[in-house]
C-alpha positions in Angstrom: -0.5 -0.2 -0.4 1.1 3.2 -0.4 2.1 5.3 3.0 -0.3 7.8 1.4 -3.1 5.5 3.0 -1.0 5.1 6.3 0.0 7.0 9.9 3.1 7.8 7.9 1.1 9.7 5.0 -1.9 11.6 5.1 -4.1 9.0 6.2 -6.5 8.4 3.9 -8.9 5.5 2.7 -7.3 4.7 -0.6 -9.7 4.0 -3.4 -11.2 0.9 -4.1 -13.7 -0.2 -7.2 -16.0 -3.9 -7.6 -18.4 -4.9 -9.9 -20.8 -7.8 -10.3 -23.0 -6.7 -7.2 -25.6 -9.5 -6.9 -29.3 -7.8 -8.4 -30.3 -9.0 -5.0 -28.3 -7.0 -2.8 -29.5 -5.2 0.0 -26.5 -3.2 1.1 -22.7 -3.9 1.4 -20.0 -5.0 4.6 -16.7 -3.2 3.8 -14.5 -4.1 6.5 -10.7 -3.6 7.3 -8.2 -5.5 9.0 -4.6 -6.8 9.9 -4.3 -9.9 11.2 -0.5 -9.9 12.1 -1.3 -6.9 14.4 0.8 -8.6 18.2 -2.4 -7.9 19.8 -4.7 -9.9 17.3 -6.1 -9.1 14.1 -6.9 -5.2 14.4 -10.0 -3.5 12.7 -8.6 -0.4 10.9 -12.3 0.4 8.8 -15.9 -1.0 9.1 -18.2 0.3 7.5 -22.0 -1.0 6.6 -25.2 -0.7 5.0 -23.7 0.8 1.8 -26.2 1.0 -0.6 -25.9 -1.6 -3.0 -25.6 -0.2 -6.6 -22.1 1.5 -5.2 -19.3 0.7 -7.6 -16.4 2.0 -5.6 -15.1 4.2 -2.6 -13.3 7.3 -3.6 -10.0 7.7 -2.2 -10.3 10.3 0.5 -13.9 9.7 0.7 -15.4 6.8 2.9 -19.0 5.2 1.6 -22.0 6.8 2.2 -23.6 3.8 4.5 -22.9 3.4 8.8 -19.0 3.5 10.7 -19.0 0.5 12.7 -15.8 0.7 15.8 -12.6 0.3 14.7 -9.8 -1.1 17.0 -8.4 2.5 17.6 -11.4 3.2 19.9 -13.3 5.5 16.7 -14.8 5.1 13.8 -14.2 5.5 10.3 -11.0 5.1 8.6 -7.4 4.1 10.3 -4.9 3.6 7.9 -2.2 0.6 8.5 0.8 2.2 11.3 2.3 -1.1 12.1 5.7 -0.7 14.8 7.6 -3.1 12.4 7.5 -5.6 9.6 5.2 -6.2 7.0 1.7 -6.2 7.6 -1.0 -8.1 5.6 -4.3 -5.6 5.2 -7.6 -7.5 4.2 -10.0 -5.7 2.3 -13.3 -7.9 2.7 -16.7 -6.4 1.2 -20.0 -9.0 1.6 -23.2 -7.9 0.0 -25.8 -9.3 2.1 -30.4 -9.8 1.7 -30.9 -7.2 3.8 -29.7 -4.1 5.3 -28.9 -4.7 9.3 -30.5 -3.0 12.1 -27.4 -2.6 14.4 -26.5 1.2 14.8 -23.4 3.4 13.8 -20.0 2.5 16.5 -21.3 -1.6 16.9 -18.2 -3.7 16.7 -17.1 -6.0 14.0 -17.8 -8.3 15.9 -21.5 -7.6 16.5 -21.8 -6.9 12.8 -20.2 -10.7 11.7 -23.4 -12.2 14.7 -25.9 -9.7 12.1 -24.4 -10.7 9.2 -25.2 -14.7 9.7 -27.4 -16.0 7.2 -27.6 -13.5 5.0 -24.2 -13.2 3.0 -24.9 -13.8 -0.4 -21.2 -13.2 -1.7 -18.4 -11.6 -0.6 -14.8 -10.3 -1.8 -11.2 -9.5 -0.8 -8.7 -7.1 -1.4 -5.2 -7.7 0.0 -2.3 -5.1 0.1 0.9 -4.7 1.6 2.9 -2.7 4.2 6.3 -2.2 5.9 7.3 0.6 7.9 10.4 1.0 6.9 
């Protein structure tokens, strides 16, 4: 990942483009996480109830939807900032057959529970970042 999207840069979200969202989708969920964090999986970005006809998320612009709680203890995008070594950052997009009833600020764990039985399809993109 370019440093622009990290704590070493401007710390804005990268652009993401997606397609082939099933026509029967009612909402999308986006989760960005770092499974290589020393404390365990670190949630960098959690957004749900994204409009299902969305095709992209522009650089520095969070999608319309509800923001979930990150491991930083706040909502919104929090870019990579590993203490050392290369880390993987998983961007996971889920198409759901429903809108979630969870309130803004919900945890990833609560959202994953609410998503059970409603996932139509999912996609994953992995970015790498190494602080030098």
